N, C-alpha and C positions, 0 to 999 in steps of 0.2 A: 345557558343552564339554571335556573332555578337551584338555589339553596336547598338540598335534603333531595336532590333528584341522583335516583341511582341508576339514570340513562348514561354509560360511559363508550365510547370508539376504543376499539379490539385493535385496532393498528394502531393509535397512539398506544395502548398498554403491552404491545409487543414492541415495537419499537423502539421504547423509551428501556425496557428490559432487553432488550438486545444491544445497546448502545450503552447503556454501564458500565459492562465490566470494557471497556476503550475508556470511555469517559476518564477512569481508574487506571489505567494504562499508560495513559496521555498528560496526565498530572506531571507538571515539572517536568517535561519533555521540550526541545528544544524545538520547531517547526521554519522553516524559509518559502516562505509565499515570494512568484516572481512571478509576476506580468508586465505584459505592456502598455503604452501608455495607449490604444487602442483600450481599452478598456474604461474611458473616463468618456468616451467621442458618445457611450449612451448610459443616459446619466442613473436612468432606474436599473440598469444592472452592477452602477459600480455604487451603487448606493446600497444592491442587496450584498454584495460583494464586502461592504467595509459595517456591514452589523452580525454577517460572519464569521468574520474578522475582530469584535466586538465579545461573539458568542465565544471562540477560541480562549479568546486572551481570561475571559472572565472563568472560566475552568482551570485554570493554571498553568496555561500550555504558553514559555515564551518564543513569543512572534517577532524572527527579522522578515521587514518586507520589503522588497527588491523590486521596483518600479523603471520598468522606460519609458522610454519619450521620443519616439521614429515619426508618430503626427504627427508631435506637438513642433518637432524641429524643422518636419517636413511645413508646416504650414507660416511657420518665422522664415526660413529662407523666402521662402513662396512670396513672404508679404515685400521683404529686400529684393527681390527680383533674380534669386538664385535659383541654380539648380542642380539639387541633390546628384552626389555620383557615390559610388557604389561598383566594390571588385568584390569578388568572393560573397556577397549575402552584407562586406563590413562598408561600412559609409568610408567615402573619403574625407576627411579634413582641412581643411586649409582652415588659414585664421578667418575670413569672413565667416565662413561656416563654423568655427568655433564661438561666435559671440554667440550664433545665430548657439547653438546649442545650450548655453552658459543660460541661454534666456529663455529656453524653453524647456529645462530640466528645473531651471528656479520656479517657475510660473507653477506645472506639474507635481511637482516636489510639495508646492503651498495650498496647491487643489485640493491631495493628498493628506496634507495633515488638517485643512480643513474640515473635510469632510467625518477625519475620525475624532473631528473634537467635539460632534452635535451631541445632544441629547435628550431630542424631544419623545418626551409622552412617548408609552405606547410604540415605543419601538427599541430593540437589545442595549440600544446604547443608555438608554432612560436610565437614571437614578447610578450609571457609572461613569467613573472617566479614566479613559484610554493616554497615559503618557505616554508623546512621542518624542521620542531620542536622536539624535541623529550625532553626529561629526565628522571630519577625516578620517574613516578608520580602513580605506581604502588609499594605499599607494599606489603609484600609476608605473610606466613606465612604455616609452614610443613603440610603436610595431616596427616601425621603417620602411623600408622600400620591398616589398614582396609584386614577384613574378614583375616587377619596370617599374613598378606603382608606387609613388611613393605617396603611404598613407596620411604621413604631416602629422598633424596632434591628432587624430587617431590612433588609441594604448592601450595597451593588455593589462593587467592584475601583477603590480609586480610584489603584493605584501596585503596580507590582511590582521590588522589590528584585534588577533582573537579575545583575548585579553580583558580589553573594554566594552564587548559586546556583549560577552559573556557577565561583563560585573552587572550593565544594562540589564540585560537578561535578570538578573537575581534580584533586581532592584523593580521587578515586577514593572516592565517598563516595553513599549514598543517599536524595535530597532529600528528606522526607516531608511534606509543607505538608498545614495541615489549613481547613476552608472553618471560617474564621473570621481575623479580622483589626478592626484598634484602628486610633481617628481621630485627627490628630495630638491632638487630645482628650483622647484615654486613655479614647471611648467604643469599648466592644465592638460587631461586628454580626455576624450573623447572615449566611454568603454561601455562595451555590447552590456546586458542585460541581463545578459543569461548565461558571460561568462564571467557576472559578477557574484550570481546566484552562483554559482560552482562553489566557486575561490571561496565565499565567504559558512556554507554548506558544511566544506571540507575544514575550512581552518574550526569551527564554531566545534565540531563531529558533530551535526547536527539530526538528527532524528527523522526528520521527511525533508525533503526540496519536493516543493509543490508547486509544476507549472505549471500555470494557468492559461492555454491556449487557444485560437482560433480552431478547433479541432475536439472531435471525441474523444482519439488518441492516437495510438497508435497503431497502423493497418499492418497486413498481411499481403502475400500476391495479388491475392481476391479479391482486396479493398477490404478487408472482412475488419472489425476490431480488433485488439488482442487485448484481453482483459491483463494479460498478466504476463509476462518472458525475464529472463534471465540476463545479468551484462552480452552474456557470449552467444545470445539467442538475437540481441540488440545489436553487435556488431556484425550478426549475420544480417541483420536488413543493410545496414551501411555500405554492408562493401558489394552485397547483392545490389545496391540502385531498389530496392523498393519503394515506389512512391509515396510520398507522404504530403500531409499539406506543407503551404513552405513555411510556416511557424516553426510547426515540430522536426519538420528538417531542418530549421538553424537552428533549434534548441539541443537536438536530441545526441550532437557529441557531445556538447557539457554534461548533458545529463548523464552517459555514458562514462565519461570522466569520473564524473564525482560519486557514480554510486560502487566504483573502483575503489571510492581511497575517506569513506565517509562511512557510516555504520547501522545511518539508518537506511532509506528506498527512493526513491522520487518516484515522482504522483503524474502523470499528463493529465490534467485535466480540462473539460470543456469551459472555458469563461462562461461561454453562452448559455448555457444550463445554467437554473438558480437552483443554487442550494448544491450546488456540484459536491462540493470540498464536504460536505455536512453527509452526505450519499457515502463521501467517499470513505471518511474517516470511521464514521459510523454503526454502518449495515457490514455481513456483512460479505457481503457479495460488489456492494460498490458499483462507480461504475469509470469512465475512462481507463489507462492503464498506468499498472503499477512494476516498477525498473529494478529488481531485486538480486544481491553478489550473487546470490543463494534459490533455489526453486520456491516457491510461494508457497510450496505442497510436503510435506513430510511425513516418512511414518517415523516412529521413535520407541524406544521401551520406555511403558507405559512409569510412573509415579507413583505417591500415594497421594500428594496435590492433586490430580486430576482423578480423583476419587470424584468429587461433588459429579464432573464432566462426567462420569462415566454414567453415573446413577441418571446422572439427567440424559440420556443416551438411550441408557436399555429398558430405563421406567416404562413408555410406554408401552413395551413389546413385552414390558412382566405382564400387563394387566390383561391385556389382551389373550395372553396363555403361549404367545410367540415362542420366548423363552422362559425356559426354570426361574426361580426368583433366586435372588445373591445374595443382596444386602448388603450394607455395609462393612461389612469384621466377616464375611468370607472375601468380601473385594480385598478386604487388607494383608489378607493371607495371602491371596495369586495373586496377588499385581505383579511380581514379576513375570505371571504367566503371558500378560495382556502390551498388546502395540495399538500405540492409538496414532491415529491420522491429523494430523493439523493443515488448517488454512489462515495463514496468518494469524498463526498464533496462538487461534480458537480449536478447541477439541474437535473434530467432526465425527469418526466415524472413531470402531477398535475392533480386536479381534484378541483374541485366547490364542495358545499353541501347548494342549497339556500332554506332555512326555510319558510313552509309557516305553522306557528304551529297555529291557528286559526283551518285549515281540519287535522290538525295532520295529513298535508305532504309533503315530502323536492321534490326536482331539482337533481338529479346529474349530472354536466354540466360540460363539458372541458375536457372530461377527455382524457390527451394527453401526449404521449411519444416518446421519442424521436428515431428516427427510426430505429436505433443500436440498441436499447435495446426491441425490441418488440418482440422478440422471448427468450424471460424472464421470462412473467409471471408479470413483471410490474404492468400491464394493471387490472390483476384479482387481483395485493395485496392495487391497488390503490380502485379500485370499493370496495373490503371488508372491506377495513376501511370507502368508505364514507356511506357505511350502516353501521358498527360499531359505526358512527359518529351522524347517522340519531337515529337508539337505542335507544342510549346514550339523544337524546333531547325527545323519550321515540314519536316517529313520529311510524305510523301505514302505511304509503305506501309511496314507492319512487318511480317516474319517471325519464323518462330520452324521449329527446326530440333526431333522432338522422334519415340525410337522405344517409350514408353509412354504417351504422355497426348493421344492425337490425338484424342479424345473430349473433351475437357475444352478442347482449344483451339477444337473445331466449337461447340460451344456457347454461346462469347463473341464469336462472330461472324468467325473464321477460317477461312479457305478452300484446300483445299488445291490447291496446287500444284504447277510438277517442280523441276529443283533449275537447270532452265535460268536459269527467274524469278527469280531470286540472283542479288543484283549480283557483279557480275563480282570481284571480288576473293572478295567468300566462296563463290564459284565455285570458283574455283580452292583452300579450305582445303576443298572435300566429301570425305567419306571414306567412299570407295562401299560399303567390308565394313562400316559401323555400319547404310546402306541407313536412315539416317530420315528423314522422313518431311520434306517440307516445306507445312511452311502460311502466307498471308497475308491481313495486316485491311489495308483501304482505309481512312486515316485520312480521319475528315471531320472538316471548319475548325471 
């Protein structure tokens, strides 16, 4: 584009504006990003991932990278004429296998560090420098004998030295952790990278734990992608044995343990999708599956801090005459009457309840959902919430005035009436020039 050109791509402008709140929210947070050694088998995808990691680092996000090396270990064993053995998804590590593990993990780590150290022009790494650190942050213990199988040098995480990892993050270093650990006696143990990622995320109280797998995310019984679910819902996937991609199935137990013990969320993303982390982190709908302790969406009382979001929601409907104009000052005065629906911390809907207790009536007003979420049932959730609030206030009737959504309310049990049926105070405020239709719903006990 030539200098001075007024041509802009509205999609880019829209994306940057949408991403801005997330950029501010994530600055200073800590993310653990975990991936298997398979990601290095496709150089272009690995390079794209490194570029995305560099971008996250430039935004002031503390990054801990946990890598695996399963295919690299298999290749090393094959070169030595050894046959890999597994039990319940874990490698059985005898002494010859441990030598392969040490060599493969060392080579994998060096390759990742080299990629993180690039600074080629016209790449996200140009002009920047990622300081990569590591160390003996993980102590290990032997798994021992399970089901009569001696795992030998396959271990489990004994302890994570969280203070040292946090200190490195405070120095704006990228921490790279390999799936190997030493016991207090000095023995080395081969660890599962997903367990290492879980333990690190819990120990440092990570804000996000991101698993990059060879699958779009978690699936329901019909094989459809689940965009969001709670830990309780995730446990049901396990107990009901809902089929998942092999790598996702192996990671899911660790993810469920982590999300119950850390403050943040766990994300399952497809490592084969270019830019999956950026789409998930910096757009409202994202991709993949997010696992949370509590539901992703929630309805709560509005606060003064929500007023800019409320103004943004209702302004288009005020402009086209669907809603009466309120303005910031009126919203500030009436904020205690509003409820907001949040999705992933972003206000995407609102509704208000105005009380007329002397006549045991209430008004449902200013029911608004952001356009991109109107097909997700959020309007119904807000309506049901307001009806529940009205019942708590022991109201018998709920009124609504509308010029555009008559049929929507009729389909939900509201019946058309006249302005004369309105509470007396509300009747005085009725604007005949708007010719709003009046609907009422009797509230059962």
